[in-house]
DRENFIBA-348235 format. One record per residue (C-alpha): residue number from 1; residue in one letter; x, y, z. Coordinates in steps of 0.1 Angstrom, whole numbers, padded with zeros to 4 digits, m for minus. Example, Ala and Ser with C-alpha at 12.3 -4.5 7.8 and 13.67 -1.06 7.14 Angstrom:
REM DRENFIBA-348235
   k r     x     y     z
   1 A  0123 m0045  0078
   2 S  0137 m0011  0071
This chain:
REM DRENFIBA-348235
   k r     x     y     z
   1 M  3049 m0570  0206
   2 T  3046 m0551  0239
   3 L  3046 m0513  0235
   4 R  3010 m0504  0243
   5 K  3006 m0471  0263
   6 D  2977 m0450  0273
   7 L  2959 m0430  0246
   8 P  2967 m0393  0247
   9 M  2944 m0368  0264
  10 G  2936 m0331  0259
  11 A  2951 m0315  0229
  12 E  2972 m0345  0221
  13 G  2940 m0366  0223
  14 A  2922 m0343  0198
  15 S  2952 m0347  0175
  16 F  2951 m0384  0178
  17 Y  2914 m0386  0170
  18 A  2918 m0362  0141
  19 V  2945 m0384  0126
  20 G  2925 m0415  0135
  21 A  2894 m0402  0116
  22 V  2915 m0396  0085
  23 A  2930 m0430  0088
  24 V  2896 m0447  0092
  25 L  2880 m0427  0064
  26 V  2908 m0436  0040
  27 A  2905 m0473  0048
  28 A  2867 m0473  0046
  29 I  2866 m0456  0012
  30 S  2891 m0481 m0002
  31 K  2873 m0511  0013
  32 G  2839 m0498  0002
  33 G  2847 m0489 m0033
  34 F  2882 m0497 m0045
  35 G  2889 m0534 m0039
  36 S  2904 m0530 m0004
  37 G  2937 m0524 m0021
  38 A  2947 m0494  0000
  39 A  2926 m0501  0031
  40 F  2957 m0509  0051
  41 A  2967 m0473  0047
  42 G  2945 m0467  0078
  43 A  2968 m0488  0100
  44 V  2999 m0472  0084
  45 I  2987 m0437  0091
  46 L  2975 m0445  0126
  47 A  3008 m0461  0135
  48 L  3024 m0427  0130
  49 V  3006 m0414  0162
  50 T  3003 m0444  0184
  51 P  3024 m0476  0189
  52 P  3020 m0501  0161
  53 D  3003 m0529  0182
  54 R  2977 m0504  0194
  55 A  2972 m0491  0158
  56 L  2965 m0527  0147
  57 A  2942 m0533  0177
  58 I  2922 m0502  0170
  59 M  2918 m0509  0133
  60 L  2907 m0545  0135
  61 P  2872 m0538  0150
  62 L  2868 m0509  0126
  63 L  2877 m0531  0096
  64 M  2851 m0556  0108
  65 V  2825 m0528  0109
  66 M  2835 m0519  0074
  67 D  2832 m0555  0063
  68 A  2797 m0558  0078
  69 T  2786 m0525  0062
  70 A  2800 m0533  0027
  71 L  2790 m0570  0025
  72 P  2753 m0565  0017
  73 A  2761 m0542 m0012
  74 F  2780 m0570 m0029
  75 W  2762 m0601 m0016
  76 R  2767 m0632 m0037
  77 R  2785 m0613 m0065
  78 W  2819 m0627 m0056
  79 D  2840 m0654 m0073
  80 S  2833 m0683 m0049
  81 G  2863 m0703 m0061
  82 A  2888 m0675 m0056
  83 A  2873 m0665 m0022
  84 W  2875 m0701 m0009
  85 A  2911 m0706 m0021
  86 L  2923 m0673 m0005
  87 C  2905 m0680  0028
  88 C  2918 m0715  0031
  89 G  2954 m0704  0024
  90 A  2950 m0675  0049
  91 V  2947 m0699  0078
  92 P  2984 m0710  0079
  93 G  2994 m0674  0070
  94 V  2976 m0660  0100
  95 A  2991 m0687  0123
  96 L  3027 m0679  0111
  97 A  3021 m0642  0115
  98 A  3008 m0646  0151
  99 L  3040 m0666  0159
 100 V  3062 m0639  0144
 101 M  3043 m0611  0161
 102 S  3045 m0628  0195
 103 R  3083 m0624  0194
 104 A  3088 m0592  0175
 105 P  3097 m0559  0192
 106 A  3076 m0528  0183
 107 D  3103 m0512  0161
 108 L  3104 m0544  0140
 109 I  3066 m0541  0136
 110 R  3070 m0505  0124
 111 V  3096 m0516  0099
 112 L  3074 m0544  0086
 113 I  3043 m0521  0083
 114 G  3064 m0494  0066
 115 S  3081 m0518  0042
 116 I  3048 m0534  0032
 117 A  3034 m0499  0024
 118 L  3065 m0490  0003
 119 G  3065 m0524 m0014
 120 F  3028 m0520 m0023
 121 V  3034 m0487 m0040
 122 A  3065 m0501 m0059
 123 F  3044 m0531 m0070
 124 Q  3016 m0508 m0083
 125 L  3041 m0486 m0102
 126 A  3058 m0517 m0117
 127 R  3025 m0531 m0128
 128 A  3014 m0498 m0143
 129 R  3046 m0498 m0164
 130 G  3042 m0534 m0176
 131 L  3071 m0547 m0156
 132 V  3049 m0570 m0136
 133 R  3019 m0588 m0152
 134 P  2997 m0607 m0127
 135 E  2974 m0616 m0155
 136 G  2999 m0642 m0167
 137 L  3004 m0660 m0134
 138 P  2989 m0693 m0124
 139 A  2953 m0689 m0113
 140 G  2942 m0724 m0100
 141 P  2933 m0734 m0064
 142 L  2969 m0741 m0054
 143 A  2980 m0707 m0065
 144 G  2951 m0693 m0047
 145 G  2961 m0711 m0015
 146 A  2997 m0698 m0018
 147 W  2985 m0662 m0023
 148 G  2960 m0667  0005
 149 A  2989 m0676  0029
 150 V  3007 m0644  0019
 151 T  2974 m0625  0023
 152 G  2968 m0639  0058
 153 F  3003 m0631  0069
 154 T  3004 m0595  0056
 155 S  2968 m0589  0068
 156 F  2978 m0600  0103
 157 V  3009 m0579  0107
 158 S  2997 m0547  0090
 159 H  2961 m0552  0078
 160 A  2977 m0552  0043
 161 G  2962 m0584  0027
 162 G  2949 m0565 m0003
 163 P  2980 m0565 m0025
 164 P  2986 m0602 m0025
 165 A  2949 m0610 m0029
 166 A  2948 m0586 m0058
 167 V  2976 m0604 m0076
 168 Y  2956 m0636 m0075
 169 L  2923 m0620 m0085
 170 L  2940 m0602 m0114
 171 S  2956 m0635 m0125
 172 R  2921 m0649 m0128
 173 G  2908 m0620 m0148
 174 V  2880 m0613 m0123
 175 A  2856 m0586 m0135
 176 K  2854 m0553 m0116
 177 E  2823 m0559 m0095
 178 A  2832 m0595 m0088
 179 Y  2867 m0584 m0078
 180 Q  2853 m0559 m0053
 181 A  2828 m0584 m0039
 182 T  2855 m0611 m0036
 183 T  2878 m0588 m0016
 184 V  2849 m0578  0007
 185 V  2839 m0614  0016
 186 T  2875 m0626  0018
 187 F  2886 m0600  0043
 188 W  2854 m0604  0063
 189 A  2865 m0640  0068
 190 I  2902 m0632  0074
 191 N  2894 m0605  0099
 192 L  2873 m0629  0119
 193 M  2903 m0653  0119
 194 K  2925 m0626  0135
 195 I  2903 m0620  0165
 196 G  2915 m0649  0186
 197 P  2952 m0646  0179
 198 Y  2950 m0608  0185
 199 A  2933 m0614  0219
 200 A  2959 m0640  0228
 201 L  2987 m0615  0220
 202 G  2971 m0591  0244
 203 V  2967 m0562  0219
 204 F  2931 m0556  0228
 205 D  2923 m0535  0259
 206 R  2896 m0512  0271
 207 Q  2912 m0480  0257
 208 A  2918 m0495  0222
 209 L  2883 m0508  0220
 210 T  2869 m0474  0232
 211 A  2889 m0456  0205
 212 A  2876 m0480  0179
 213 A  2840 m0475  0191
 214 L  2844 m0437  0189
 215 L  2858 m0439  0154
 216 S  2832 m0465  0141
 217 P  2808 m0439  0127
 218 V  2836 m0426  0105
 219 A  2840 m0462  0092
 220 V  2803 m0465  0083
 221 I  2803 m0431  0065
 222 G  2835 m0440  0046
 223 I  2820 m0473  0034
 224 G  2790 m0454  0020
 225 L  2813 m0429  0003
 226 G  2833 m0457 m0011
 227 V  2803 m0475 m0026
 228 V  2792 m0443 m0043
 229 A  2827 m0435 m0055
 230 H  2830 m0471 m0069
 231 R  2803 m0462 m0094
 232 A  2811 m0426 m0101
 233 M  2848 m0418 m0095
 234 P  2878 m0429 m0116
 235 A  2900 m0451 m0093
 236 I  2932 m0435 m0106
 237 W  2926 m0403 m0087
 238 Y  2919 m0421 m0054
 239 F  2950 m0443 m0057
 240 R  2973 m0414 m0066
 241 I  2965 m0398 m0033
 242 M  2968 m0431 m0015
 243 Y  3002 m0439 m0030
 244 A  3015 m0405 m0019
 245 L  3002 m0410  0016
 246 L  3017 m0445  0018
 247 V  3051 m0434  0006
 248 V  3053 m0407  0032
 249 A  3039 m0427  0061
 250 G  3057 m0459  0051
 251 A  3091 m0441  0049
 252 R  3085 m0425  0082
 253 L  3077 m0458  0100
 254 V  3107 m0475  0085
 255 W  3129 m0445  0095
 256 T  3115 m0445  0131
 257 G  3118 m0483  0134
 258 L  3154 m0483  0123
 259 A  3164 m0452  0142
C-alpha cells in the first residue's frame, strides 16, 4: 500500500477540503446517532479525491475524535458481553488485515473499499426485504468473536466495521440505545488497536495528520448533530441518503480500481 502523494493546493485544495468536510460530517452524524452503520462512508467518499491509503490515514484520527466525543453521551449504557466479544475477536482480524494491506497495491484497496460499500447496501436491502434475518443467528461469545474478527478486518481496510458488528448485535436483540452505546465503545477500542499497525505501514505523515486536524472541528459538530438526530429524526431518511452515496462512491472506486 504505497500511493501517498502530496495533498492538493489552491483551488484543488479547496475542493479536497470541501469533499473532506462532507465525508467527515457524514461519518460523524452516523457515529453519533445511527449506530456507526454508515460511518465508513466518510472513507469511501474521501477515497474519491485522494489515494485510498491517505483517505484511511486522514479518517482514523477523525474517527477517534468522534469516538471520544460520543462516548460520554452513552457511558455505561452498552452491552458489556457483546462489546467484549467483538473487541477480543477484532484483534486477529486487525492483524490479518494489516498483513493483507502491507502487500496490497492501491487499486486493490480501492476495489476492497468499493466492494465493501456495495456489499453493505446489498445486505441492508436484503435485510429490509426479509431475505436475511440476523435476529435468528447464534448470539453467544463464540459468534461474537467470529463477527469481531470480521469487524476488525473490515474496519482496518476501509473503516467499515459497522455492518458485521451490526449483524451480531441484531442477533442478540440489543435495544436501540444499548446498540448505539455498544458500537461507540467497541469502535473506540478497535480504532485504538489500528494506530500501531497503521503507523508501521507508513500511512501516517505530517500532511495527513494536518488534514485530519483541520477537519476535526467538523467531526465534533457532526457528532453533536448525530446525538440530536438519534433522538429526533427517523433513521430511515438518513440511511436512504447514505445508501445512495455509498452506491455511487463504491461503484466509482471499484471501476477506478479495475480500470
